[in-house]
N, CA, C and O atoms as a GROMACS GRO file, in nm:
protein
  612
    1MET      N    1  11.374 -17.485  20.469
    1MET     CA    2  11.393 -17.331  20.442
    1MET      C    3  11.299 -17.260  20.461
    1MET      O    4  11.191 -17.279  20.406
    2GLY      N    5  11.322 -17.160  20.547
    2GLY     CA    6  11.224 -17.075  20.513
    2GLY      C    7  11.260 -16.929  20.513
    2GLY      O    8  11.382 -16.911  20.516
    3GLN      N    9  11.196 -16.832  20.509
    3GLN     CA   10  11.239 -16.676  20.484
    3GLN      C   11  11.172 -16.586  20.554
    3GLN      O   12  11.051 -16.568  20.544
    4LEU      N   13  11.273 -16.504  20.654
    4LEU     CA   14  11.162 -16.410  20.742
    4LEU      C   15  11.168 -16.280  20.632
    4LEU      O   16  11.254 -16.238  20.555
    5VAL      N   17  11.004 -16.232  20.675
    5VAL     CA   18  10.975 -16.150  20.548
    5VAL      C   19  11.040 -16.000  20.624
    5VAL      O   20  11.057 -15.982  20.744
    6ASP      N   21  11.067 -15.913  20.520
    6ASP     CA   22  11.046 -15.818  20.491
    6ASP      C   23  11.005 -15.709  20.667
    6ASP      O   24  10.890 -15.697  20.710
    7ASN      N   25  11.124 -15.648  20.732
    7ASN     CA   26  11.025 -15.612  20.835
    7ASN      C   27  11.082 -15.476  20.882
    7ASN      O   28  11.205 -15.482  20.895
    8VAL      N   29  11.031 -15.361  20.910
    8VAL     CA   30  11.107 -15.263  20.911
    8VAL      C   31  11.219 -15.230  21.031
    8VAL      O   32  11.313 -15.152  21.021
    9SER      N   33  11.190 -15.291  21.120
    9SER     CA   34  11.292 -15.316  21.252
    9SER      C   35  11.426 -15.366  21.142
    9SER      O   36  11.519 -15.294  21.107
   10VAL      N   37  11.408 -15.465  21.116
   10VAL     CA   38  11.479 -15.560  21.089
   10VAL      C   39  11.563 -15.529  20.941
   10VAL      O   40  11.657 -15.593  20.896
   11SER      N   41  11.502 -15.420  20.888
   11SER     CA   42  11.606 -15.400  20.791
   11SER      C   43  11.647 -15.282  20.828
   11SER      O   44  11.737 -15.250  20.751
   12GLY      N   45  11.631 -15.206  20.901
   12GLY     CA   46  11.631 -15.100  20.996
   12GLY      C   47  11.849 -15.095  21.045
   12GLY      O   48  11.940 -15.013  21.038
   13VAL      N   49  11.830 -15.229  21.086
   13VAL     CA   50  11.882 -15.271  21.140
   13VAL      C   51  11.997 -15.334  21.046
   13VAL      O   52  12.091 -15.259  21.021
   14TYR      N   53  12.001 -15.452  20.997
   14TYR     CA   54  12.059 -15.474  20.867
   14TYR      C   55  12.112 -15.463  20.716
   14TYR      O   56  12.196 -15.522  20.649
   15CYS      N   57  12.010 -15.346  20.692
   15CYS     CA   58  12.013 -15.319  20.587
   15CYS      C   59  12.014 -15.140  20.561
   15CYS      O   60  11.953 -15.087  20.468
   16PRO      N   61  12.094 -15.063  20.663
   16PRO     CA   62  12.055 -14.956  20.675
   16PRO      C   63  12.098 -14.898  20.523
   16PRO      O   64  12.051 -14.786  20.509
   17ASP      N   65  12.164 -14.938  20.419
   17ASP     CA   66  12.213 -14.864  20.347
   17ASP      C   67  12.072 -14.851  20.162
   17ASP      O   68  12.077 -14.784  20.059
   18CYS      N   69  11.980 -14.947  20.212
   18CYS     CA   70  11.907 -14.974  20.088
   18CYS      C   71  11.796 -14.863  20.126
   18CYS      O   72  11.748 -14.843  20.238
   19ARG      N   73  11.770 -14.801  20.018
   19ARG     CA   74  11.714 -14.738  20.024
   19ARG      C   75  11.532 -14.745  19.922
   19ARG      O   76  11.496 -14.828  19.838
   20GLN      N   77  11.472 -14.650  19.963
   20GLN     CA   78  11.291 -14.672  19.912
   20GLN      C   79  11.301 -14.782  19.800
   20GLN      O   80  11.199 -14.850  19.801
   21GLU      N   81  11.381 -14.817  19.713
   21GLU     CA   82  11.374 -14.910  19.587
   21GLU      C   83  11.376 -15.043  19.631
   21GLU      O   84  11.342 -15.139  19.562
   22CYS      N   85  11.427 -15.050  19.772
   22CYS     CA   86  11.422 -15.191  19.785
   22CYS      C   87  11.332 -15.254  19.861
   22CYS      O   88  11.342 -15.253  19.984
   23LEU      N   89  11.203 -15.338  19.779
   23LEU     CA   90  11.070 -15.344  19.847
   23LEU      C   91  11.058 -15.481  19.920
   23LEU      O   92  10.961 -15.496  19.996
   24ALA      N   93  11.150 -15.586  19.905
   24ALA     CA   94  11.149 -15.655  19.998
   24ALA      C   95  11.303 -15.721  20.038
   24ALA      O   96  11.388 -15.734  19.950
   25ILE      N   97  11.333 -15.765  20.198
   25ILE     CA   98  11.491 -15.815  20.225
   25ILE      C   99  11.414 -15.920  20.301
   25ILE      O  100  11.335 -15.923  20.396
   26ASN      N  101  11.487 -16.031  20.193
   26ASN     CA  102  11.499 -16.137  20.269
   26ASN      C  103  11.609 -16.265  20.280
   26ASN      O  104  11.695 -16.318  20.210
   27PHE      N  105  11.539 -16.280  20.434
   27PHE     CA  106  11.653 -16.360  20.492
   27PHE      C  107  11.672 -16.518  20.511
   27PHE      O  108  11.632 -16.565  20.618
   28ASN      N  109  11.730 -16.603  20.416
   28ASN     CA  110  11.759 -16.703  20.424
   28ASN      C  111  11.805 -16.772  20.586
   28ASN      O  112  11.902 -16.760  20.662
   29ILE      N  113  11.634 -16.872  20.584
   29ILE     CA  114  11.746 -16.933  20.740
   29ILE      C  115  11.768 -17.099  20.690
   29ILE      O  116  11.700 -17.192  20.648
   30LYS      N  117  11.905 -17.070  20.723
   30LYS     CA  118  11.942 -17.205  20.733
   30LYS      C  119  11.993 -17.303  20.919
   30LYS      O  120  12.014 -17.247  21.026
   31LEU      N  121  11.996 -17.412  20.897
   31LEU     CA  122  12.067 -17.488  21.014
   31LEU      C  123  12.209 -17.465  20.987
   31LEU      O  124  12.264 -17.458  20.877
   32SER      N  125  12.250 -17.455  21.082
   32SER     CA  126  12.393 -17.463  21.127
   32SER      C  127  12.431 -17.607  21.224
   32SER      O  128  12.335 -17.660  21.280
   33SER      N  129  12.569 -17.671  21.243
   33SER     CA  130  12.599 -17.770  21.299
   33SER      C  131  12.657 -17.700  21.441
   33SER      O  132  12.713 -17.757  21.535
   34VAL      N  133  12.628 -17.576  21.427
   34VAL     CA  134  12.714 -17.547  21.536
   34VAL      C  135  12.672 -17.547  21.654
   34VAL      O  136  12.551 -17.534  21.674
   35VAL      N  137  12.769 -17.562  21.771
   35VAL     CA  138  12.670 -17.564  21.888
   35VAL      C  139  12.643 -17.399  21.948
   35VAL      O  140  12.719 -17.303  21.963
   36ALA      N  141  12.516 -17.419  21.970
   36ALA     CA  142  12.451 -17.277  22.008
   36ALA      C  143  12.384 -17.300  22.164
   36ALA      O  144  12.313 -17.397  22.193
   37PRO      N  145  12.415 -17.214  22.238
   37PRO     CA  146  12.538 -17.061  22.232
   37PRO      C  147  12.652 -17.098  22.222
   37PRO      O  148  12.662 -17.185  22.308
   38PRO      N  149  12.760 -17.086  22.164
   38PRO     CA  150  12.899 -17.087  22.163
   38PRO      C  151  12.899 -16.993  22.328
   38PRO      O  152  12.835 -16.907  22.389
   39ASP      N  153  13.024 -17.088  22.341
   39ASP     CA  154  13.070 -17.084  22.537
   39ASP      C  155  13.084 -16.957  22.526
   39ASP      O  156  13.048 -16.914  22.635
   40PHE      N  157  13.133 -16.809  22.414
   40PHE     CA  158  13.190 -16.730  22.494
   40PHE      C  159  13.040 -16.603  22.526
   40PHE      O  160  13.021 -16.490  22.571
   41TYR      N  161  12.978 -16.697  22.476
   41TYR     CA  162  12.860 -16.623  22.500
   41TYR      C  163  12.752 -16.662  22.629
   41TYR      O  164  12.646 -16.606  22.655
   42LEU      N  165  12.792 -16.735  22.673
   42LEU     CA  166  12.757 -16.830  22.821
   42LEU      C  167  12.717 -16.721  22.908
   42LEU      O  168  12.604 -16.708  22.956
   43THR      N  169  12.821 -16.638  22.925
   43THR     CA  170  12.848 -16.570  23.038
   43THR      C  171  12.712 -16.449  23.067
   43THR      O  172  12.648 -16.441  23.171
   44THR      N  173  12.696 -16.376  22.960
   44THR     CA  174  12.629 -16.293  22.873
   44THR      C  175  12.478 -16.375  22.900
   44THR      O  176  12.394 -16.315  22.967
   45ILE      N  177  12.454 -16.472  22.863
   45ILE     CA  178  12.342 -16.521  22.859
   45ILE      C  179  12.261 -16.548  23.013
   45ILE      O  180  12.144 -16.543  23.054
   46LYS      N  181  12.369 -16.572  23.058
   46LYS     CA  182  12.378 -16.633  23.224
   46LYS      C  183  12.299 -16.469  23.313
   46LYS      O  184  12.207 -16.492  23.392
   47ALA      N  185  12.336 -16.344  23.295
   47ALA     CA  186  12.341 -16.227  23.285
   47ALA      C  187  12.168 -16.139  23.239
   47ALA      O  188  12.089 -16.071  23.305
   48PHE      N  189  12.169 -16.167  23.153
   48PHE     CA  190  12.078 -16.160  23.062
   48PHE      C  191  11.907 -16.257  23.122
   48PHE      O  192  11.792 -16.215  23.130
   49VAL      N  193  11.967 -16.401  23.156
   49VAL     CA  194  11.826 -16.504  23.232
   49VAL      C  195  11.813 -16.450  23.345
   49VAL      O  196  11.692 -16.426  23.354
   50GLU      N  197  11.854 -16.421  23.422
   50GLU     CA  198  11.913 -16.352  23.583
   50GLU      C  199  11.812 -16.232  23.581
   50GLU      O  200  11.706 -16.221  23.643
   51SER      N  201  11.876 -16.141  23.488
   51SER     CA  202  11.808 -16.021  23.553
   51SER      C  203  11.657 -16.034  23.448
   51SER      O  204  11.568 -15.952  23.468
   52SER      N  205  11.642 -16.122  23.358
   52SER     CA  206  11.489 -16.110  23.288
   52SER      C  207  11.370 -16.167  23.384
   52SER      O  208  11.257 -16.163  23.334
   53GLY      N  209  11.380 -16.215  23.500
   53GLY     CA  210  11.297 -16.286  23.572
   53GLY      C  211  11.229 -16.425  23.551
   53GLY      O  212  11.118 -16.463  23.586
   54VAL      N  213  11.320 -16.485  23.489
   54VAL     CA  214  11.232 -16.668  23.493
   54VAL      C  215  11.231 -16.656  23.625
   54VAL      O  216  11.266 -16.578  23.714
   55ASN      N  217  11.158 -16.803  23.603
   55ASN     CA  218  11.253 -16.896  23.731
   55ASN      C  219  11.295 -16.996  23.686
   55ASN      O  220  11.256 -17.079  23.603
   56LEU      N  221  11.429 -16.974  23.784
   56LEU     CA  222  11.512 -17.048  23.779
   56LEU      C  223  11.536 -17.178  23.871
   56LEU      O  224  11.521 -17.172  23.993
   57THR      N  225  11.574 -17.289  23.807
   57THR     CA  226  11.582 -17.386  23.914
   57THR      C  227  11.682 -17.360  24.044
   57THR      O  228  11.761 -17.267  24.031
   58ASN      N  229  11.686 -17.449  24.193
   58ASN     CA  230  11.752 -17.517  24.298
   58ASN      C  231  11.902 -17.437  24.225
   58ASN      O  232  11.967 -17.334  24.241
   59THR      N  233  11.904 -17.544  24.152
   59THR     CA  234  12.041 -17.586  24.125
   59THR      C  235  12.168 -17.475  24.025
   59THR      O  236  12.290 -17.483  24.012
   60TRP      N  237  12.083 -17.397  23.980
   60TRP     CA  238  12.077 -17.283  23.890
   60TRP      C  239  12.262 -17.275  23.926
   60TRP      O  240  12.340 -17.339  23.856
   61SER      N  241  12.305 -17.201  24.027
   61SER     CA  242  12.426 -17.165  24.049
   61SER      C  243  12.563 -17.252  23.981
   61SER      O  244  12.654 -17.228  23.902
   62SER      N  245  12.514 -17.365  24.067
   62SER     CA  246  12.610 -17.500  23.986
   62SER      C  247  12.569 -17.540  23.815
   62SER      O  248  12.650 -17.548  23.723
   63THR      N  249  12.483 -17.551  23.810
   63THR     CA  250  12.468 -17.601  23.633
   63THR      C  251  12.395 -17.504  23.588
   63THR      O  252  12.302 -17.521  23.509
   64TRP      N  253  12.425 -17.410  23.626
   64TRP     CA  254  12.384 -17.284  23.480
   64TRP      C  255  12.404 -17.314  23.332
   64TRP      O  256  12.330 -17.301  23.234
   65ILE      N  257  12.537 -17.363  23.348
   65ILE     CA  258  12.583 -17.328  23.206
   65ILE      C  259  12.492 -17.502  23.106
   65ILE      O  260  12.485 -17.537  22.989
   66ASN      N  261  12.445 -17.555  23.231
   66ASN     CA  262  12.439 -17.744  23.161
   66ASN      C  263  12.260 -17.660  23.127
   66ASN      O  264  12.188 -17.690  23.031
   67ASP      N  265  12.241 -17.599  23.191
   67ASP     CA  266  12.059 -17.533  23.264
   67ASP      C  267  12.030 -17.479  23.086
   67ASP      O  268  11.930 -17.500  23.018
   68ILE      N  269  12.125 -17.422  23.059
   68ILE     CA  270  12.125 -17.310  22.953
   68ILE      C  271  12.122 -17.375  22.832
   68ILE      O  272  12.034 -17.334  22.757
   69LYS      N  273  12.219 -17.499  22.773
   69LYS     CA  274  12.270 -17.546  22.675
   69LYS      C  275  12.110 -17.631  22.672
   69LYS      O  276  12.048 -17.649  22.567
   70SER      N  277  12.072 -17.664  22.774
   70SER     CA  278  12.003 -17.812  22.765
   70SER      C  279  11.793 -17.729  22.715
   70SER      O  280  11.707 -17.765  22.634
   71SER      N  281  11.800 -17.612  22.821
   71SER     CA  282  11.680 -17.569  22.827
   71SER      C  283  11.626 -17.449  22.725
   71SER      O  284  11.515 -17.447  22.672
   72TYR      N  285  11.705 -17.374  22.714
   72TYR     CA  286  11.704 -17.240  22.606
   72TYR      C  287  11.759 -17.240  22.489
   72TYR      O  288  11.871 -17.281  22.460
   73VAL      N  289  11.671 -17.188  22.414
   73VAL     CA  290  11.658 -17.199  22.221
   73VAL      C  291  11.820 -17.054  22.257
   73VAL      O  292  11.842 -16.977  22.351
   74SER      N  293  11.882 -17.076  22.148
   74SER     CA  294  11.958 -16.960  22.089
   74SER      C  295  11.969 -16.960  21.921
   74SER      O  296  12.008 -17.037  21.833
   75PHE      N  297  11.936 -16.884  21.926
   75PHE     CA  298  12.001 -16.842  21.740
   75PHE      C  299  12.079 -16.697  21.769
   75PHE      O  300  12.093 -16.630  21.871
   76GLU      N  301  12.134 -16.674  21.598
   76GLU     CA  302  12.233 -16.561  21.578
   76GLU      C  303  12.156 -16.564  21.457
   76GLU      O  304  12.089 -16.652  21.402
   77VAL      N  305  12.197 -16.387  21.415
   77VAL     CA  306  12.177 -16.373  21.315
   77VAL      C  307  12.306 -16.355  21.242
   77VAL      O  308  12.385 -16.287  21.308
   78ILE      N  309  12.342 -16.387  21.149
   78ILE     CA  310  12.491 -16.361  21.078
   78ILE      C  311  12.489 -16.326  20.937
   78ILE      O  312  12.388 -16.337  20.868
   79TYR      N  313  12.592 -16.287  20.898
   79TYR     CA  314  12.626 -16.255  20.780
   79TYR      C  315  12.647 -16.383  20.676
   79TYR      O  316  12.752 -16.446  20.693
   80GLU      N  317  12.560 -16.428  20.573
   80GLU     CA  318  12.628 -16.535  20.526
   80GLU      C  319  12.718 -16.487  20.426
   80GLU      O  320  12.759 -16.578  20.355
   81THR      N  321  12.756 -16.392  20.402
   81THR     CA  322  12.856 -16.352  20.345
   81THR      C  323  12.861 -16.173  20.346
   81THR      O  324  12.773 -16.087  20.337
   82SER      N  325  13.030 -16.167  20.365
   82SER     CA  326  13.021 -15.987  20.418
   82SER      C  327  13.016 -15.895  20.248
   82SER      O  328  12.989 -15.775  20.240
   83ARG      N  329  13.038 -15.953  20.167
   83ARG     CA  330  13.030 -15.867  20.053
   83ARG      C  331  12.895 -15.804  20.005
   83ARG      O  332  12.786 -15.859  20.004
   84THR      N  333  12.919 -15.702  19.973
   84THR     CA  334  12.795 -15.602  19.938
   84THR      C  335  12.759 -15.584  19.769
   84THR      O  336  12.841 -15.538  19.691
   85ASP      N  337  12.674 -15.612  19.745
   85ASP     CA  338  12.637 -15.561  19.602
   85ASP      C  339  12.560 -15.370  19.582
   85ASP      O  340  12.450 -15.325  19.613
   86VAL      N  341  12.655 -15.319  19.534
   86VAL     CA  342  12.609 -15.177  19.534
   86VAL      C  343  12.550 -15.155  19.414
   86VAL      O  344  12.631 -15.220  19.347
   87PHE      N  345  12.469 -15.113  19.330
   87PHE     CA  346  12.455 -15.092  19.146
   87PHE      C  347  12.412 -14.955  19.182
   87PHE      O  348  12.322 -14.925  19.260
   88SER      N  349  12.477 -14.886  19.123
   88SER     CA  350  12.478 -14.735  19.085
   88SER      C  351  12.444 -14.709  18.903
   88SER      O  352  12.509 -14.781  18.827
   89GLN      N  353  12.359 -14.623  18.850
   89GLN     CA  354  12.331 -14.573  18.763
   89GLN      C  355  12.407 -14.458  18.724
   89GLN      O  356  12.428 -14.382  18.818
   90GLN      N  357  12.457 -14.419  18.607
   90GLN     CA  358  12.496 -14.321  18.549
   90GLN      C  359  12.486 -14.281  18.430
   90GLN      O  360  12.534 -14.351  18.341
   91ALA      N  361  12.427 -14.173  18.402
   91ALA     CA  362  12.402 -14.110  18.234
   91ALA      C  363  12.516 -14.147  18.135
   91ALA      O  364  12.633 -14.111  18.150
   92THR      N  365  12.469 -14.227  18.028
   92THR     CA  366  12.604 -14.269  17.938
   92THR      C  367  12.650 -14.172  17.860
   92THR      O  368  12.754 -14.176  17.795
   93THR      N  369  12.516 -14.017  17.867
   93THR     CA  370  12.572 -13.936  17.760
   93THR      C  371  12.546 -13.834  17.856
   93THR      O  372  12.485 -13.853  17.961
   94SER      N  373  12.606 -13.699  17.808
   94SER     CA  374  12.612 -13.612  17.955
   94SER      C  375  12.571 -13.482  17.830
   94SER      O  376  12.602 -13.473  17.712
   95PRO      N  377  12.490 -13.393  17.919
   95PRO     CA  378  12.443 -13.293  17.810
   95PRO      C  379  12.485 -13.260  17.735
   95PRO      O  380  12.429 -13.248  17.626
   96VAL      N  381  12.613 -13.229  17.761
   96VAL     CA  382  12.736 -13.124  17.640
   96VAL      C  383  12.701 -13.222  17.515
   96VAL      O  384  12.644 -13.180  17.414
   97ASP      N  385  12.744 -13.367  17.537
   97ASP     CA  386  12.761 -13.492  17.416
   97ASP      C  387  12.620 -13.491  17.374
   97ASP      O  388  12.603 -13.523  17.256
   98VAL      N  389  12.455 -13.446  17.480
   98VAL     CA  390  12.395 -13.457  17.367
   98VAL      C  391  12.368 -13.314  17.276
   98VAL      O  392  12.335 -13.331  17.158
   99ILE      N  393  12.376 -13.216  17.310
   99ILE     CA  394  12.418 -13.070  17.223
   99ILE      C  395  12.496 -13.083  17.111
   99ILE      O  396  12.461 -13.052  16.997
  100SER      N  397  12.619 -13.138  17.149
  100SER     CA  398  12.720 -13.155  17.028
  100SER      C  399  12.651 -13.258  16.947
  100SER      O  400  12.636 -13.223  16.830
  101ASP      N  401  12.609 -13.362  16.975
  101ASP     CA  402  12.531 -13.451  16.850
  101ASP      C  403  12.451 -13.424  16.788
  101ASP      O  404  12.442 -13.454  16.668
  102VAL      N  405  12.348 -13.340  16.873
  102VAL     CA  406  12.233 -13.285  16.776
  102VAL      C  407  12.282 -13.141  16.703
  102VAL      O  408  12.208 -13.092  16.617
  103GLY      N  409  12.383 -13.088  16.733
  103GLY     CA  410  12.436 -12.983  16.636
  103GLY      C  411  12.547 -13.037  16.528
  103GLY      O  412  12.578 -12.968  16.431
  104GLY      N  413  12.610 -13.176  16.556
  104GLY     CA  414  12.687 -13.256  16.471
  104GLY      C  415  12.539 -13.326  16.360
  104GLY      O  416  12.576 -13.385  16.258
  105GLN      N  417  12.402 -13.317  16.382
  105GLN     CA  418  12.378 -13.406  16.316
  105GLN      C  419  12.284 -13.271  16.236
  105GLN      O  420  12.256 -13.267  16.116
  106THR      N  421  12.252 -13.180  16.326
  106THR     CA  422  12.193 -13.062  16.184
  106THR      C  423  12.275 -13.012  16.108
  106THR      O  424  12.227 -12.943  16.018
  107GLY      N  425  12.434 -13.026  16.115
  107GLY     CA  426  12.527 -12.970  16.053
  107GLY      C  427  12.517 -13.069  15.914
  107GLY      O  428  12.521 -13.038  15.795
  108LEU      N  429  12.503 -13.179  15.970
  108LEU     CA  430  12.496 -13.269  15.858
  108LEU      C  431  12.380 -13.241  15.735
  108LEU      O  432  12.410 -13.215  15.619
  109TRP      N  433  12.254 -13.250  15.784
  109TRP     CA  434  12.169 -13.243  15.712
  109TRP      C  435  12.173 -13.122  15.638
  109TRP      O  436  12.146 -13.110  15.518
  110ILE      N  437  12.212 -13.024  15.723
  110ILE     CA  438  12.235 -12.871  15.636
  110ILE      C  439  12.340 -12.905  15.518
  110ILE      O  440  12.333 -12.900  15.395
  111GLY      N  441  12.403 -12.930  15.576
  111GLY     CA  442  12.486 -12.939  15.455
  111GLY      C  443  12.476 -13.039  15.359
  111GLY      O  444  12.556 -13.046  15.265
  112ILE      N  445  12.365 -13.132  15.377
  112ILE     CA  446  12.337 -13.251  15.264
  112ILE      C  447  12.260 -13.159  15.213
  112ILE      O  448  12.270 -13.160  15.090
  113SER      N  449  12.158 -13.047  15.269
  113SER     CA  450  12.026 -12.985  15.194
  113SER      C  451  12.112 -12.909  15.071
  113SER      O  452  12.089 -12.918  14.951
  114PHE      N  453  12.229 -12.823  15.143
  114PHE     CA  454  12.297 -12.762  15.086
  114PHE      C  455  12.370 -12.797  14.933
  114PHE      O  456  12.405 -12.730  14.836
  115LEU      N  457  12.372 -12.924  14.966
  115LEU     CA  458  12.468 -13.014  14.838
  115LEU      C  459  12.362 -13.063  14.711
  115LEU      O  460  12.364 -13.073  14.588
  116SER      N  461  12.280 -13.081  14.809
  116SER     CA  462  12.093 -13.151  14.705
  116SER      C  463  12.097 -13.016  14.630
  116SER      O  464  12.110 -13.017  14.508
  117LEU      N  465  12.083 -12.880  14.708
  117LEU     CA  466  12.040 -12.743  14.644
  117LEU      C  467  12.113 -12.736  14.507
  117LEU      O  468  12.058 -12.711  14.400
  118PHE      N  469  12.246 -12.762  14.526
  118PHE     CA  470  12.351 -12.760  14.463
  118PHE      C  471  12.335 -12.829  14.290
  118PHE      O  472  12.342 -12.790  14.173
  119GLU      N  473  12.311 -12.950  14.366
  119GLU     CA  474  12.287 -13.053  14.244
  119GLU      C  475  12.108 -13.037  14.157
  119GLU      O  476  12.044 -13.099  14.072
  120VAL      N  477  12.092 -12.931  14.232
  120VAL     CA  478  11.925 -12.928  14.155
  120VAL      C  479  11.946 -12.824  14.059
  120VAL      O  480  11.874 -12.820  13.960
  121VAL      N  481  12.072 -12.707  14.086
  121VAL     CA  482  12.102 -12.597  14.022
  121VAL      C  483  12.198 -12.667  13.924
  121VAL      O  484  12.168 -12.650  13.806
  122GLU      N  485  12.288 -12.727  13.943
  122GLU     CA  486  12.377 -12.794  13.812
  122GLU      C  487  12.265 -12.872  13.728
  122GLU      O  488  12.284 -12.864  13.607
  123MET      N  489  12.150 -12.949  13.769
  123MET     CA  490  12.074 -12.989  13.681
  123MET      C  491  11.997 -12.937  13.582
  123MET      O  492  11.962 -12.977  13.471
  124LEU      N  493  11.970 -12.784  13.684
  124LEU     CA  494  11.854 -12.705  13.576
  124LEU      C  495  11.979 -12.630  13.486
  124LEU      O  496  11.932 -12.582  13.383
  125TYR      N  497  12.117 -12.610  13.498
  125TYR     CA  498  12.216 -12.578  13.432
  125TYR      C  499  12.243 -12.609  13.300
  125TYR      O  500  12.254 -12.544  13.196
  126ARG      N  501  12.255 -12.779  13.348
  126ARG     CA  502  12.245 -12.861  13.229
  126ARG      C  503  12.163 -12.885  13.154
  126ARG      O  504  12.190 -12.933  13.044
  127LEU      N  505  12.028 -12.856  13.198
  127LEU     CA  506  11.892 -12.873  13.079
  127LEU      C  507  11.904 -12.734  13.039
  127LEU      O  508  11.905 -12.716  12.917
  128ILE      N  509  11.913 -12.632  13.114
  128ILE     CA  510  11.874 -12.490  13.002
  128ILE      C  511  11.987 -12.480  12.893
  128ILE      O  512  11.963 -12.432  12.782
  129ARG      N  513  12.103 -12.523  12.926
  129ARG     CA  514  12.260 -12.576  12.857
  129ARG      C  515  12.214 -12.649  12.689
  129ARG      O  516  12.206 -12.597  12.578
  130TYR      N  517  12.195 -12.756  12.724
  130TYR     CA  518  12.128 -12.873  12.668
  130TYR      C  519  12.026 -12.829  12.508
  130TYR      O  520  12.054 -12.847  12.389
  131GLU      N  521  11.888 -12.758  12.585
  131GLU     CA  522  11.811 -12.688  12.521
  131GLU      C  523  11.858 -12.577  12.450
  131GLU      O  524  11.850 -12.589  12.328
  132CYS      N  525  11.910 -12.462  12.496
  132CYS     CA  526  12.029 -12.416  12.427
  132CYS      C  527  12.057 -12.450  12.305
  132CYS      O  528  12.038 -12.388  12.201
  133PHE      N  529  12.132 -12.609  12.333
  133PHE     CA  530  12.231 -12.613  12.248
  133PHE      C  531  12.125 -12.715  12.113
  133PHE      O  532  12.174 -12.758  12.008
  134LEU      N  533  12.010 -12.728  12.146
  134LEU     CA  534  11.883 -12.756  12.054
  134LEU      C  535  11.859 -12.659  12.021
  134LEU      O  536  11.863 -12.662  11.898
  135ALA      N  537  11.838 -12.574  12.052
  135ALA     CA  538  11.761 -12.482  11.973
  135ALA      C  539  11.861 -12.404  11.866
  135ALA      O  540  11.829 -12.369  11.753
  136ARG      N  541  11.996 -12.384  11.935
  136ARG     CA  542  12.110 -12.336  11.842
  136ARG      C  543  12.160 -12.435  11.752
  136ARG      O  544  12.264 -12.402  11.694
  137ARG      N  545  12.100 -12.578  11.719
  137ARG     CA  546  12.136 -12.654  11.648
  137ARG      C  547  12.009 -12.592  11.528
  137ARG      O  548  12.033 -12.537  11.421
  138PHE      N  549  11.846 -12.629  11.601
  138PHE     CA  550  11.799 -12.605  11.532
  138PHE      C  551  11.838 -12.481  11.428
  138PHE      O  552  11.876 -12.493  11.312
  139ILE      N  553  11.819 -12.354  11.506
  139ILE     CA  554  11.842 -12.171  11.403
  139ILE      C  555  11.954 -12.293  11.284
  139ILE      O  556  11.948 -12.309  11.162
  140GLN      N  557  12.018 -12.337  11.356
  140GLN     CA  558  12.180 -12.282  11.257
  140GLN      C  559  12.144 -12.416  11.148
  140GLN      O  560  12.231 -12.427  11.061
  141ARG      N  561  12.013 -12.536  11.135
  141ARG     CA  562  11.986 -12.555  11.006
  141ARG      C  563  11.861 -12.526  10.951
  141ARG      O  564  11.823 -12.589  10.852
  142ARG      N  565  11.784 -12.430  11.008
  142ARG     CA  566  11.696 -12.362  10.949
  142ARG      C  567  11.755 -12.245  10.811
  142ARG      O  568  11.740 -12.236  10.690
  143LEU      N  569  11.819 -12.178  10.911
  143LEU     CA  570  11.913 -12.085  10.846
  143LEU      C  571  12.014 -12.171  10.746
  143LEU      O  572  12.079 -12.101  10.668
  144ARG      N  573  12.030 -12.290  10.739
  144ARG     CA  574  12.095 -12.368  10.632
  144ARG      C  575  12.062 -12.410  10.504
  144ARG      O  576  12.118 -12.422  10.396
  145HIS      N  577  11.912 -12.437  10.570
  145HIS     CA  578  11.769 -12.492  10.452
  145HIS      C  579  11.778 -12.340  10.397
  145HIS      O  580  11.839 -12.313  10.295
  146THR      N  581  11.695 -12.224  10.492
  146THR     CA  582  11.704 -12.116  10.373
  146THR      C  583  11.794 -12.079  10.322
  146THR      O  584  11.785 -11.992  10.236
  147ASP      N  585  11.932 -12.142  10.366
  147ASP     CA  586  12.007 -12.046  10.267
  147ASP      C  587  12.017 -12.143  10.135
  147ASP      O  588  12.076 -12.077  10.050
  148THR      N  589  11.997 -12.225  10.101
  148THR     CA  590  12.042 -12.309  10.036
  148THR      C  591  11.888 -12.299   9.943
  148THR      O  592  11.883 -12.282   9.822
  149ASN      N  593  11.790 -12.312  10.018
  149ASN     CA  594  11.652 -12.288   9.886
  149ASN      C  595  11.668 -12.168   9.834
  149ASN      O  596  11.620 -12.156   9.721
  150THR      N  597  11.765 -11.996   9.918
  150THR     CA  598  11.751 -11.936   9.849
  150THR      C  599  11.844 -11.890   9.768
  150THR      O  600  11.832 -11.779   9.715
  151THR      N  601  11.948 -11.968   9.749
  151THR     CA  602  12.058 -11.911   9.671
  151THR      C  603  12.038 -11.982   9.501
  151THR      O  604  12.017 -12.100   9.472
  152PRO      N  605  12.053 -11.864   9.410
  152PRO     CA  606  12.038 -11.854   9.276
  152PRO      C  607  12.077 -12.001   9.214
  152PRO      O  608  12.154 -12.052   9.296
  153MET      N  609  12.063 -12.066   9.135
  153MET     CA  610  12.091 -12.177   9.049
  153MET      C  611  12.114 -12.131   8.900
  153MET      O  612  12.139 -12.214   8.813
   0.00000   0.00000   0.00000
């Protein structure tokens, strides 16, 4: 098995849809058991041989079919399959989706920050309230203590 290496003229004829990202086009060579050339090409080959200036045998007019089959090499480039694979890329996220996602994330973090701020305010309120409760209790104990010390016996 051999390979035809990338050739500009071959790729232009057999791969016109390939863009610049195609770096190499490989054609696998496979032997076939098909009789070459096929009978329906014989008249075309005869006309080509006669117009090419090749020295012909004296019996060419009567034995040209056998001469072509025995003396000339024929090959055809055919498609192994008519299937064409087309790879395309498409963005999964549109610009509108990106803006929406950024806005959603920003809103989420601002909302979390706002809730955290209120939690800090609530914690400060509870600490101040607890300190006030302790201070009031301390003052009430002191007043009770002073009242019991100042009462006459």
